[in-house]
N, C-alpha and C positions, 0 to 999 in steps of 0.2 A: 344369823340372830340378829333381830331387829328390836330396838328398845328407843325408850325417852331419854334424851339427854338430862332433862331436869329429874327424871327418876333417878337417874345414876348420880346425880349431884347432891340427892339426898343421903346417899351411902358416902360420897367422896367429893369434894367440891375442889380441884387445884385451880391455881389461879392460872388457867389457859383458856382462850378462846375456843371456840367450837371447832375452827380450822386446826388449831395447834394440837388440841385433844386428839383429832381426827389422825393428823400425821404421827401422833406419838404412838397412837395403837396400832397404824400400819407399820412403823418401824420396828415394834416389838413383834411383828408376825400375826397380829389380829387386823387382817385387811378390812379397811372401810369400803364397802362395794357402793354405797349410796346414803346421800345426806338428803333428808327431805323436810322442808319447812312446814309447819302446820297453816299457814296461811300467808297470803301475799301482803304487802305493807299497804295499810290504810289508817285513816286518822278520824277520831270525831264520830266514831260509830259506839252506841252504848245500848245496854239491856233496856228496851221500852217495854211498856205493857198495854195492849189494846183495851181500853177501859169502856168505849163506846164504839158501835159499828152501826152505819147506816148504808144502804144503797145509794149510789150517785144518783141525783135527779135526772140526770141526762144520759145515763150510759148503765145499763143492769148488769154488766160484767165488771163494773167498778165497784169499788167500797170506799165510803168516808169513814176513816177511823180517827177515833180521838186517842192519842197516844200519851201514855205519862211517862216522863223520863226521870222521876223522883222528887223533881221540885216544879215542873211546869206541865202543861197540858199543849199537845200541837195537833192540828190538823192536818192529816196525811192521807190522800188520794192513793188507794192501792187496788190492783188487780189481782192478786194472789188468790186461789180456790181457798186455801186454808186459813185465811184471815178471820179471826172470831174473837169475841170479846173473852177477856182472860189470858189470853195468848201472851206469852212473854216472847219477844222476839228482836232482832237486830235492827236498830233505829239510827239512820244516818241523820244527823240533824243539819241544817243549814249551815255550811261552811265545811262540810266533812268532805274528806278526799278518799276516792274509792281506788282499788288497785290498778283500774285501765286508764287512772289520771282524771276522771270526771269529778269536777266538784260540785256538790249539792247546792243548788240555789231555790230560793222560794219562786213558786211559779204557779199559774193556773191551768187546771186541767179539765177541759170540758166545762168552763166557767167556775170551777170550785178551786179556792185557793189551797195549794198543798205545801205545808212548812217542813218538808224532809222527804225521806225515803225509806220504806220498810224493805230490808234486803234479803235474797236468799244467799244461800252459801256458796254459788257459783260466782255471784256478784263481788264476793269479799274474797275469792280465792282459797275457800276453805276446802271445797270439794266441787265434784260436777254436778250435785242435785241443784236443779233450777225448777222443779216443778212448783214450787210454792216458796213463801218466805221462810226463815229459819224459826224452828220451834225450839226455845232455850227452856231448860230446866227450870221450873218453880223455885229451886232452891237458891238460884241467883237473886243479887239484889237488883231492883229496878234503878236505873241510874249508873250503874258502876260500869266503867270501861270494858268494852266488850274483850279487846285483846287480853286484858289482865283478868276478866272473868273466866274466859276459856281456857287461858293460860295458852294463847296462840303465839307466843314467842317461841315456844319450846321447838326442838329439833328430833327428828326420827333418824336414829343411826342405825344403818344395816352393814353388819359384818359378815363377810365371807369367810367362816372359820374352816380350818383343815380339820380332817377326821380326827385327828389325834387329841384335839383340844376340846374334848366334851366338857370339861370343867368351866368353860367360858360360854357355855349355853345359858347363862343367866346373868342378871343385874349384879348378882354377888360376884359371880367369877369375875367379870370385868372389872368391876370395883377392887377386886383383890390385884388385878394387873396395874391398875391405874395408880393404887397405893405403892406397889412395888416401884414402879417407874418414878414416882414422884417423892419418895421417902415419906409417906403420909399414913397416918392410922386411918382405919374404915369405921365409919359411924353407923354400925349395924343397928338396925331397928329392934328394940327390946321386946322380946316375947313374952307377954303374961302368962304366968302359971295358972291356967284355968282349971279351978277346982272340979273334981270329978263331982257330979250331982245326981247320978244315978248308978245303980248296980248293976244294969242290965249290960251283958255281953253277948257276943255270938261267936261261938266256937270257930277256930282255924285249925285245919289240917294240912301240912305240906307234904305231899307225897314225891316231890320231884325237888329235893333241896339243893341238888348240884346246880339246877337252872334257876330255883329261887331260894338262896340261901338266908334271906330275911324278908319276912312279912308281918306288918303291923297293922292292925285293924281297931277300930273302936265306933262304939254306936253312940249317936246323937239323936236323942228324942225331942219332941216337940219343936221341930223347926217349922218356920212360916215361910214357905217358899214364894209367897205373893210378895213378900219385901223386895225392893230393889236395891241393885248393888249401888254403892255411893258413886256419885261423879268422878273424884279422883280415882277410883280402881276403874271404871269403865274407859275412863280416859286413857289411863297407861296401857289398858289392855289394847286398844284400839291403836295405840301409837307403837305398839310392838306387834301389830299384824294380825290380832284376834278380836272378833266380834264379841260382844256380851250377849249371852243366852239366857241364864238365869243366876240368881244370886250364889246358888251352891256351886254351880260348874264355874261361874266367873271367880270364885275363892280358889278353887283347885287349879285353874288356869294362872291365875295371879301369882299362887306358890311356885308353881312351874317356872314362871318367868324369873320371879323374884330370886329363888334358891337353886333352881334347876333338877327339883325332885318331882317327878310326874305323881300325880295321886289321883284315884277315881272314887266316886261316890255312889254306891248302891241305894236304891229304895229299900229299906229295910223289910217294909211289908212283903216284898216279892221274894224274899229270900226264904229257903227251907234247910232245915236240919243244921247244916254248917257249911263254912267255906271251906273249899278243898282245892286246892293247888295242885294241878296233875296235867299229865298228857292228855290229849282227846282219845276218844274211844271210837273205834270202827263205826262208820255210819252216823255219826253225831253231826248236828247241823247248828247255825247260829246266825240270827238275823242281827246286824250291826246298827249302831245308833244312826248310821247314815242311809239305812234302809236296805243294804245289800245284804243277800242271804248266802252264805259260803258252806262248802261242805268241807268238815274239818278233816285233817289227815291225823295219823297216830303219832306223828312227830312235834305237833303243835302243843304248846304249852297254854293251858287255859285256867281260868278260874271258874271253878263249877261249885253247885250246890246238890241238894236233894233231887233237884229237878232237872239236872244237868248243866251244860255250859251257860256260864254268864257272860263271859268276856273272853277276849284272846289276850292272854298277860302281857302287858306292856304295850299295847297296840290300840285297842279300841274295845269299848264296851258293849255290851248286847242291849237291844232296843227294850227288851221286856223288863229289865231290872234298872233302866235308867231313872233319874229323878224327872218327876211330872209335876204339874200345878196340884195334883192332890198328895204329893207326898208330905208325911209328917215326922217321918224319922229316917235317918240314913245310916248306912254303913260305909265309914271312910276308911278307903284302902292307901296303905302308903309301904311300898316293897322295893326291896333289890333284886332285880332280875341280872342274869348274867347276858352280857352284849351279844355272844354268839348265838345264845337262844332266840331273842328278840330279832336279831338281823335275819336270821334263817327264816322265822316265821313271817315277818313282815314282808320278805321279798316274794315268799311263795304265793301269798294271797295278792300281791300287788297294792297294800295298803300301808302309805307313809303318814303318820300324825306326828304332832309335834312331842308326844310322849315316846313313840318308837325312835324318833330321831335322837333322842336323848338318850335313851337305853342303848341303842346301837352304839353310840360312841362312848359310853361309859357315864354311870353316875357314881356320884360319891358315896361309898358304902357305909360311912358314918353319919349320913344326913338324914335317916329317915325320922329319928326321934324329934329333931328340930322342926322338920316340914311338918310332921303331924300334929306338934304343938302351934306352930303358925297358923296352920289351916283352922285348927279347932279355935283359935284365938278370934281370927276373922269370921267365922260362922256364926260364933255365939254373938260376937258383936253386931252382925248384920241380920241374921234370920233366927237368932235367939236359940233356945235349946239347952237341952241338959246333957252333957256330955259323959259318957262311961268309962270304965278303965281301960287302958290301952292294951290289947292283946298282943304279945309279941312273940313269934316263932322264928328261931334261929337257929342254923347249923354253923358252929365256929370253923368245923374242917372245911366247910365250901366257901368260907368267905376269902376276899383278898387278904393278902398278908403285904404288911411294910417290907420294903426292901432297903438293904443297906448297900451303898456303892461307894467306891473310892473315886475321886477326881484328882489326877495326877498333875502338878502344876506344870511339869515337862510337857506332859500330853496336851495340855490346855494350849500351851503358848506353841507347841508344835502344829496344832491345827488351826490357829488362828493367825500365826505369824506375829503376834505382837505380844509383848510382856504386859501383863495387867497385875498391879500390885497385889499381894497377898490380902491386905485388908480389904482391898475393894472386893476381890471374889468372896471372901466371908461374909462381907455384907450383903452383897448380891443373894447368895445361898440363904442367908439368914432371913431375907425379907421375902424370899419366896417360900419359906415356910420348910425349908429342906433340914433345918436343925444340924448345922454343920458342925463338925468336931475336928480340931486339928490332929492331924497324922503326919508322920514321917513323908515328906516330899508331896504334901497335898491334903485332902481333906475327905473325910468320910461322912456321908449324910445318910438320913432316913427319909424315904418317901412319905409324904402326908397321904392321906386316903382319897384326896381329890386329885392328885397328880399320878394317876395310874397311866400316863403315856410315859413316864422316866422309867427307864428299864437298863440302859448301858450306859457307860462313860461319855460316849458321845452325846446322849442326850442332855447331860449335865454341862458338856462344852456349849452346846447350843443355847442352853439356858444362860448361862453366863453371857454369852455373845449377844443374844438379844436383849438383855436387859442393860448391857454396857453400852451397846449402841453398835450397829453395823456401820453407822457413818462414823464413828469414832476409831474406828480401825484404818490407819491410813494406807492409801493406795501405793501399792510398789511394783515398778516396772522388772519383771523378771529379766535376769542377765546371767547368761552363762556361755561358757566356750564350747565351741562344737567342732571339735577335733576328728578327723576322719581317721578312725581306726579299723584294723581289721575284725570282722565279725568274731564274736566269742564262741559262736556254736561251732561245735566241730561234729555234727551229725544232723540227720534229718529223721523228723519222728515219723514212724510208720504211718501215722493218722494222717500226716501231712501228705504222703505218698498218696493216699486214698483219695484225699481232696482234690489233688492234682489231676487225677484220673478222671474225676468226675467233671472237672472243670473243663477238661478236654474232651468232653462229651460222651464219656463211657457210662455204663451202668455196672454195678458190681453183682457178680455172680458168685455162689458159693455151690460148688459141685462136690460129688462124691469123692472121698479119699480112697476109694476102691475102684479099679476099672477091670475090664476084661483083658486076658492075657493076648488077644488078639489085637486090642487097641495098642497095649504096650509094645508088641512088636512092631507094630507099624510106624511109630513115633520113635521109639527108644530102643532099637534091637540089640544096641551095643551096651547097653545098660542092665544090670543084674536087679531084678525085682524080688521083692519078699512075696513069696505066695501064701495066701490065707489058708489055713488047714481046713477050717470048715467055712466056707464061704456061704454066704447068703443066698447067693446065685452065680451062675457062671459068669455074668456081666461085672461082678464085684469079687474076682477071685484073686487079683493081685494088688498090691498097694502101689498108687501112681507114683511113677519115677518123672511125671511132668503134668502141669497143668493144662496143657493143650488138648489133650483127649476129652476132658469133661467140658472145656468150653466148644469144641466143636460139635459135641451133642447136644449143647444147648443151643448153638445155632441152627441145628437141623429142627430141633423143637419149635423154635421160634418162628422158622420158615414155615413149619406146618400150621402155625397160628395167624399166618398170612402177614408176617413183618415183612416189610420192603427195605428196612435198613437197620442193621444190628451193629452195634458197638458196645461191647461187652469187656470186662477184666475181673482177673480174681487174684487175690493176695492169699498165698496159703502154702502148706508146707508139702515138700514132695520127699520121697523116700526111695533109698538105694541100697543094695546089698542084702545078705540074708541074717537071719536072725541071731547068728554069733556076732556080725560085723554090720550093724545096721545104722547108717547115717541118714540124718533128715537136716532140712533147711528150708528157709522161706523162699518162695520165687513170686515173681509178677509176670504174668501173661494176661495178653489181650486179643481179641479178634475181631476183624472188620468183615462185613460183608453188606453188598446191597447199594442203594443210592447214596452218594455223598451227602447230598442235600434234599430236603423235602421237595416234591415237585411243586411248581410254581409257573407262573404265566411269563415271568421275566426272564427266565434263563431255561436253556435244555438240561433235561436230567442228566446226570453224568454219575457213574458208578465207582467207587472207591478204587484206589491202585495202589501198587507198592509205595509210590512215594508218599501217600497220607500216612500209612503206618511207619515208615521210615522217619518221617517229619515228627510224628508224635514220641519215637523213640528219643530223637535229638533232644526234644523239649525236657522229657523226663530227666535225661542225663545232666543237661545244663543246670538243673536247679540246684545240683551239688558243686556248680562250678566247673564243670568237666565239659569235655567234649567227646561225642560218640563217634567213632571211625567205625566203616564196615569193610569187610573183606567176603570177595565172592567164596561162596562153599557150595558143597553138594551134600545136601541133609535127608536122611530118610523121610518120606513122605511130603517132601517140598517139590517146588517146580524147579527144574535143573539150571535155569536161566534167571530165577528170581528168588534166590535165597542167599543169604548172607550171614556171618558171624558178627556180633557186636561186639565192639573192641572199646575199652576204657583204658587208657594210658598202654596201649599195646596188649593188654590182656584181655583173651575173650572172656566175656561175661553172659552171653545169651546169642540168641538167634532170631533173625528175622526174614519173613518171606511170606511167598504165596503158595498153598497146599497144591500138590499135584494134581492135574487135571483128572486122571486116573482115579485118585483117592476123591475128589469132589464128586466125580460122576458116580461112583459107589455108593456114595451117601444118598444120591437122588436130589442132589443140589444144583441148581443151574446158577452159573456165575462162577466167580473166584472167591476163595476165601483167604483172608490174610491175618496171619498170627505174627506176634512177637512173644519171648519168652525170656526171661534172664534173672540171673541171682541176685536177690535183693541187697545182701551185705554191701556189694560195691555201691549201690544206689544210695545207701543211707550215709555213706562217708560224705563229708563236704570239705572240699578244698577252701583254704583260708583265702577270703576274698582281697585284694589289695586295691586300693584306689589310685588311681593313675590320672594325672591331668591331661584334659583333652587338650589336644594340639591346636594351636591359633595359626597354624601355616595351611595353605590350601593343598588338596591332594591331586595327583596327576594320573591319569587312567591310560593303560595301553592295552590294546585288543590283539590277542595272537590267535592265527588258525593254524593249528598243527596236525600235522598227518602222521599217524602213529599206527602201529599193528593193532588188529582187533583185540587182541589179549591183553592189551596194556590198558590198565584202568586209569580213570582221572583221578583218584587216589594216588596212586604213584607219581601222576604228573605233577600233582599238586605239591607234594612231599619235595620233590626234586627242585621245583622252583623256589620253593621257602628255604630249602638248605642253599642255594645258591645265591640268593640276593639278601637273606637274613632279614632282621626285623623291620624294614623300611616298607616291605610288602604287608599293608594291613589288611588286604581282604582280596580273595582268589575268588572267581566268579565263573562257571562253567555255564554258559548260557545257549550252546547248541552242540547237537551231535548229528553229524552227516555222514551217510554211506550211500554212494549211488555214482551217477555220471561223473568222469574226472577222477575217481578214486579206485585203487585196485580193490578187487573183491575181498583180498585179506587185511586190507586197512579200513580204518575209519578217520574223520576229520573231528577234531574237538576245538570248539571255539571258546576261548578263555579270555576272561577280563580281569587284568591286573591293576589293582589300586595303590599306589604309593603314597607314602606321607612321612615326613619328618617332624619330631617334636621340639627340634632346635633351630631350623632354617627353613627357607623355602627350597623346596629342589628344582633344579633346573632341567629343561629338556635333555641337556647333556647327562645330566646325573641319572636320570630316568633311562636314557638310551644306553648308556654302559650296563645298568642292572638287567635290562631285557637281552643284551648280547650275552652277559653271563647265563643267564637262564636258558637262553636258546642253545648255547653250547653244552651245557648241562645235559639238556635232554636228547641232544644228538648223541651224544658219548654215552650215555645211560640206556636209553630206549629206542634209538634210532629214530627219532621225531625229526621232521623237516617242516618248514613253513611252506604253506601253500601259495 
């Protein structure tokens, strides 16, 4: 929103400098984006009139002008092509100083004395126009100071308004804000009551009342569009970013900027039958005022007459019904359109105008009568004419309603972090036009028609805060104790389990709950399955007791589609027992096959193995603050040397391993398929985590090479060592397994790293040596281990 500061000060003139006014607006949420002066600094330049003009005797391209400044005549040599007798222009007399610092002196140009300079707009810093000297309106008095005559000390202020502040897209709206901030009244222009001087009306019919709840129209006959808009109006328009077009359009644009209400004027002689507000019909076209022709769709709201569409409602008028130099009567439109309707239409056609910008953000639904009266007053004053009665069509049921909201004092203080006195809050709400009323513990307000952005209590908090002043709220540093407490969560959300699986690189699969009896016997021969009495097919004859069969079938299907790496999981229910004793529960299963990482030049391709899926199981269990242990086992359908039970707190909760080569071969799959499956319930339990201080003392590592029987697991070795040395063993690492030369065929060598650390003191070599000796003795006694 761009506007003239002097125009604003005709409404309200606080004792603030331009800089202070801009800071105040920005602080209240109306951000000042740019401030533009109308001209650079210069002195001694007046309005002069060329009363005589002769060609320079020695230079055909120069003119010798006699310039009158209201009291004297001066001879001035000028080279501008537009210099002519009777022209009023900018005359810099001897002694004047221009914006570039040049001081005007008496001089001779090609032998002819020049007592001053006729200036272009660029030379005075007014604009970039330098094609000739300035041409000034005949209405200005000769000899008057140019800065004062053209009001060049004015400032153009450009606001970057947020979409919710549609009420501030006018000088009136900004004046309201300044009035609230400075506790001052507004000096609104008095709109004269223009008498109706003709009975002529043009009928109006609204067929889309939800999109256009209110429509006002009036005929003005006998207008003279050859008249010129007054200089003050043209000046205010230009300083607000709009150019002067003709007096009728200038008036509608002026009221748009002044009050925030878009209007449109139709040439009355181009209208047929009646004005109809409706949606466009299939196949209709419209040529707009900018010359573009568009195909209208059936969702667009248009202003039409007997001959078809006249305008896109609230966006732009049509070329055929626009005001021209031959217009003698106009139909003036002033309507309230719903923001949603105009927003959709404007964006569909890519047409953005000053009118659509305001309608999209919202227009005061009570403003139309005032805007019609103001526009009529200005039109009659400038172009004459006889106004007819105002035709008004309104659908009260579709009009916006005022809202009643309550602002609680406690809520206000809670959100702002500062106590504002009740009297101050009441005063702010009252100045904002919210009509506050004291209620227990707060205030009840009624929203005015121009504040359609206020809908909830937090909006009221924002209003109080921005008027009270964001800078007036003290800055406070947050202080809070940060004790380390056990986590309050006693469980894991199943959704978090799914998220974890995707973070581990798995894709979720959803397979059938029914499988074939052959698949069931292959993976769960010892579990009773519920047989379906009327199965859809033989492949879906029993209810699944495991998720693995479905995932394995999914692997086969993906391999057939040329997948080279498969990581899938499923979270679902499994069933066991018969119809009289059927149990069910959620299980989590996953499958790995193929390349561990995508092929690339930096490393050799490697397939997934048992330890990849085992590591994923450990990470899943660790989320609940628990450790997974594994016990070798022989499971149906699994490789006898690569299968294990998954244990949590010594309880078996699932299985992990590689499917047997025979099974994989029968499926026609090359390579190994790794799977795990476990009950979900133990995974969802979460152990309370307790924070412990990190030891400040160094750790000591000792490595042992132990020869044990091939049947002894590393898990049992770790367990024996931990039981023998206690909590001082903080980490156990198995870093090598060896079978071969120097080791009996029934034995193997395990290389383990033992890391010791105390939280109370630094351990000595002697301390660690004693602990290692205890561990070796325990291993020798329990599993027959010996050091290599």
